[in-house]
N, C-alpha and C positions, 0 to 999 in steps of 0.2 A: 877458903875451902881446901880440904886435904888434897895434896897432889898425889896422883896414882900413876905408876909407870909399869910397863912390861920390862922385865929385867932378864928373862931367860926363855928360851924356846928350844924344843927338841921334838923330833918326829920319827916314827918307825919307817922302815923302807916301804915304798909303794910297790906292792906285789899283788898279783891276781889271787894268790892263795897262800895261806899260812897254816902251819901246824898249830896244834894246841886247842884250847877251849874257846867257846864263844864269849867268854867274859873279858877277854882282852888282856889278861894278866901277863902272858908271854910277850905281848907287844909293848905293854906299858912299863914294865920294870926297867928295861934299858933306857927308856926316855927319862924316867925319874932319876936313875943313877947318873945319867949324863948331866942333868941339871944340878944335882947335888955336888958333883965334882967341879963343874964349871963355876958355880956360885959359892962354893964353900959352905953349903948348907947341910943340915941333917934333917931327917924326917920330923924330929921334934921342934925344928925351927919354923915349921909351917903352921900359921895360925888358923887357916881355913882351907878346906878342900872342896872343890865342886866339879862335877863331871857331867858330860853329855853323851848319851848313847840311846839305844832303842831296844827295849825288851822284845818287841816284835821281831826285830832282826836277829837277836840272840836266840829266840825261840824258848825263852824261859822267863818266868816272873822274877822281878827284883834282881836281874842279872848285874845291875850296877853295884849291888851289895857284894856279890862275889868278886867283882873287880877290886874291891878294897883289899883283897889278899895281896895285891901288888904294893900296897902302902905298908901293911903290917898291922896286926891286931892290937899290939901294945906299943905305946899307951893309947887310950881311946882318943879319937880325933873329932874335930868339929867339921861335919861333912854335909853336903847337899848334892842334889842331882836335878838335871832337866832331861826330859824325854824328847830331845831334839839335838841339833848340832851344838857342839860344845862352845861355839861362839856366844850362845846365850848363857851358858854356864859362866863364861868369862864376865858377862854383864852382871850376873848375880854376884860374883866375887867382887867386882868393881864396886857395887853398891855396898857390900859388906865392909870393904875397906873404907869407904866414905863415912861410915858410921863411927869409925875410930875404934871399933871393938878389937880389931886385929891389925897388924901392920904387914903381914905377908899372906899370900894365898897361892895355892897351886891348882890350876885348872887343867883338866884332861878330857879327852874325847877318844872314843874307840868304836870300831865297827868291823865285824868279820862277815862281809857280804858273801863270801864264798860258801858260807855254811848253809845258806837257804836260797829260796827263790825270791831275789830282791825285788823284781818288778811287781810281783804279786803282793809282797809285803807292803811296799810303798802305797799300793792302792788303798790300804787301810787308813791312810792319812786323810782320805777324802770324806765327804759327807756320808755318814753311814746309812742314810735313808734313800737318797736319790742318786748317788754317784757310785759309792763303793760296791753295790750289788752288780754293777756293770763291769767291775774289775778293770778300770782303765789304768794302764801303767804310765809311769812318768814320761817315758819316751813318746808315747802316743799323745799325751796331753801337750808336751812340748812341740810335737808336730803340728797340732792344731794352732798353737801360738805362732809357730814359724810360718804356716800357711797364711794366717791372717795378716802378718806383716808383709809377706811377699805380695799378696793380692792387693794390699793397700799402698804398695810402693814405698814402704818404710825402709826396706833393705832388699838386697839382691843375693842370689846364690853366690855370685862372685865375692861380695863382701863377706859372706859367711865363710867361704873357703879361705879368704885372706886371714881371717881371725884364726882359723885352724892352723894355717902355715906359720903364723907368728908365734902362736902358743907352742907348737911342737918344736920350733927352732929354739925357743928360749928354754923349754923343758928337756930338750935332748931326746925326745921320743922318736925312735926310728923303728918303724914296723911296716907291714905291708900297706897300711893306710897312708903313710906319709913318705914312702920310698920314692915316689915320683918327684915331689918337691916343686910342683907347679900347680897353679889354679886350674889350668885346662885339664890336666890329668886327674885332679881330684874331682872335677865336675863330670868326668867321663865315667866315674864309678856308679854302680847301681844304687838306687834308693834302699835304705834300710827300713824307714818308716816315712813314706812320702810326706813332706818334702825333705826329710833329713837323710843324709848319707852317713856312713860310719864316722867320717872325720868331723861331723857336726856334733857328735855325741861323746861325752866324757867317758873314758874307760873306768869302770868301777873297780876299785882295789880294796883289799883289806888294809887297815891302817890304824894308827893311833898317834896322838900328839899331846904335848903338855906345854903349858906356859906358866911362868911364875910372875905374879904381880907383887909389887911392894909399894909402900907409901913413904913419901917424904924423904927424910934422911936415911931411912933403911934402904930405899932404892939407890941412893947415891953411894951407899956403902957397898952394895952388891954389884953394881955395874957402873963403869966409868961414864958410859953414855946411855943412860936409861931412855927408853922410848916413852915419853910422857903422854898420857891420854888427855887430849885437850877437847875432845868431843866424842860423844858416844850416845847414839839414839837408835831405837828400832820401832818399826810400825808394822801393821798387819792389814791385809785386804780381805775382802770376802772370799770364802772358799768356793763360792758358786761361780764357776768359770764363765757362765753366760751373763753374769751381772757386772762384769768389768771388761775394760778394753785391754785385751791381752798384749797389745803391741806397745803399751806403755807400763811404767812402774811407778805409780804415784806414791806408794809407801817408801820406795827407795829415794825418790825426790824429796819427800818430806823429811826422812831421816838425814839425808845429806845436807839439806838446808839448815837443819838444827845443829848437826855435828860440825859443819864447816863454818857456821856463822856467816854464810853467804859468800865465803871466799874459797872457791874451787880452783881459781887460777894459779895458786901457789903450790898445789899438790904436785910433787915431783914424781912420786911412784904410787900406783894404785894396784892393789891386789883384789881382784873381783872374783867372787865365787859364781862363775857362769858355767854350769854343766853342759850348756849347748851354745854353739857359736852365735846364734842370733840373740841370745840373752846377754852376751857381752856388749852387743850393739845397743840393746835396750838400756842396760845399766850405765854405759858411758854417757848416753844422752840424758838419762834421768839425773845423774849426779852433776852433769855439766862439766865434765873433764875436758881441759884444753888439749890440743894436739901435742903439746910439749910434754904431757904426762906419759911416763913409761907405764904401760898397762901389762900386768902379769909377767914381769921378768922372770918369775919362778917357773913359768909354763902354765900356771893356773890349773884349774880343775880339768881342763881338756888334756893335760898331760897325765894327771892322776887324780882320781876322785874317791878318796877314802871316806865312806859314808859316816856321818856324824862327827867327823874330825876335820873335813876339808875346810869348813868355814873358820874354825879355830886356826888352822894352818895359814889361812890368808892373813890373819892378824900377826902370827909369828913371823912369816916371811916379810911382811911389811916392816915389822919392828927391827929385823936384822939390818935393814938399810940405815936405821938410826944408830944401831950398835956400831956399825962399821964406819959411820960418818959419810957414807956415799949419798945420803939425802938427809934433809932436815925437817921435811914435812911430808908425811905419807898418809895414805888412806887405805883402809881394809873394809871389805864388804862380805857379808855372808847371807845366805838365803835358806829358807826351809819351806817345805810344802810345795805343791805342784805349781808350775808356771809362775815362779817368783811371787808366791803368796805372801810370805813374811820376809822382811829384809832388815838387816842391821848394818850400821855404818859406824866405823871408829876412825878417828883422826889421831895420829901419833906425831909427836914433834920432839926434836932434840933441843936441849937448852944448855947454854954454856954456864 
């Protein structure tokens, strides 16, 4: 089977608000140029392009077509798109490379959350007949999930606060939410959406990111230490919240089992897309990560959550450990939909 590797990663600054249009061009162009310069590539060297974004969030139809302005109109390109986090665009590009039709692909994701009412927009992801008319936002649905786990004794407020402190320390987030630096002080803060406090909720940012994939000898040519994809799976659960146990994530467990081939113990670093503190606890258990695994050394989504790009960033941040030689087997996870509805797991390894 063709070997596929991540060979490059770049992301835009994580900020609350950006200038420019909702098609992401201003955020994407610096990412592309960074990758071109770092890898010695030109636009014409890319065999396939695939993006992840949301027309709902952009407030316009076919906004992903407008984003192609950041690539250039000439010459024509081989391009595709997914209406979800760009981690799934990476999966599509991975399959494209496995066919042997191309040997390089550039995957990118973008979202300008500051341009609209995000929590209302995300409600449109839910069942259009029985749930969406109620306009439940992602924070409220995550609150239901957190309450179910607390009441069942699956986790505690103290454990949730510890996740926040670890993520903020790794990501360097210093604001009024984390200025105290202790579990006791965090738990003294008022609820934002009971039982969630502000430190339990990822700060939504504008953002964009891009990853270059390459096959076989081309990957070795572009990067001294490519991050080889040795496992890549995704699963989906019912969108009906009352029809599943919100305190577990069977789709993550199934994806991880297939991607890891049953070996979670050797994972040195794991980048988990957990927009809420309790979800990191769910994911860690579902994947079966040992205590020795470093979880979210980048700070994770709790430090910055660029919509429709954060999952792709988890793969990029994980790959950087292979590039630098600081780890030889890493895991990346991404989620989409409310309360961990859809989950993807990628395993990356370095090879001598």
